[in-house]
N, C-alpha and C positions, 0 to 999 in steps of 0.2 A: 515539501514533503513532511517537514516537521509540524507544520500547522495542521495538515490533514490528520496526522497521528494524534496530535493534541486534541483535535476536535472529536475524534473517535473515542478517545479516553474520557473526555468530558461527558459524552453521551452515555458511555457505559457507567460512569460514576452516578449520573442522574438516574439511570435505570436501576442500579443497585441500591439507590437510596429509597426506593419505593418499598414500603413494608407490606407484608402479606395481609395484615389486618386492613390496610387501606384498600387492598384489592377486593376485599369482601368475599372471601371464599366461604361457602356455606358448608354444612355438615356432609352433604352428598356430593361435594365437588372435589373428591380426593384426586381424581385424574388431573384436574386443572392445577391443583396444588402441587402435585408431583411434577407436572410439566414446568411450572414456574420455578421449582427448586432445581430442576435440570438446566433450565435456561440460565438461572442465576449462577450455577457452577460453571457453565460454559463462558458466561460473561466475565467471571472472576479469572478464569484461565486466560482469556483473551486480553484482559487488562494487564496481566503480568507480561504476556508476550509483547504487548505494545511498548513496554519499557525498553526491551532490548532492540526492538525494531526502530525505535526513535534514534538510537545510536548507530545502528548498522545500515539502515536503508539509505540515508543521504550519502554515506560514504560509498556504498555499493553503486549508486547512480553516478557519482563522480568518477569512480573507477571505470564504469562502462564507457565513458566518453574520453578517457585518456588514450593517447596514441601509443600503441604497443610497439610498433616498428615503423620507422619511416623508410619509404622506398623511393628510389629515383629510377624511373623507367625511361630510357631514351626513346624519343619519338621522332620519326622521320616525316618530313613535309615535302611534298612534290607540288610544284606550281607549274601548270601547263600554260605556255604562252603561244598563241596562234602565230603562224608564219606571216600572216597578212599584217600583223601589227608590228613586225620587226623591221 
């Protein structure tokens, strides 16, 4: 789980490293520029969230598999033996 989160964080870091000038926005491409800025903000928020998830998620998965309560349930077994074999 930690490796998955680290890989996601590396991809976000790589995406955030791209500069707007490298993307080649022209003068009439304000919509695309605004979309990139919105995406960049969302990626920055997600990057911060991944820091806490890196600590919390592995612990939450381990807790999911811990035994909360052990139970012992009596079970009866009946074995039928035919009279011809007796």
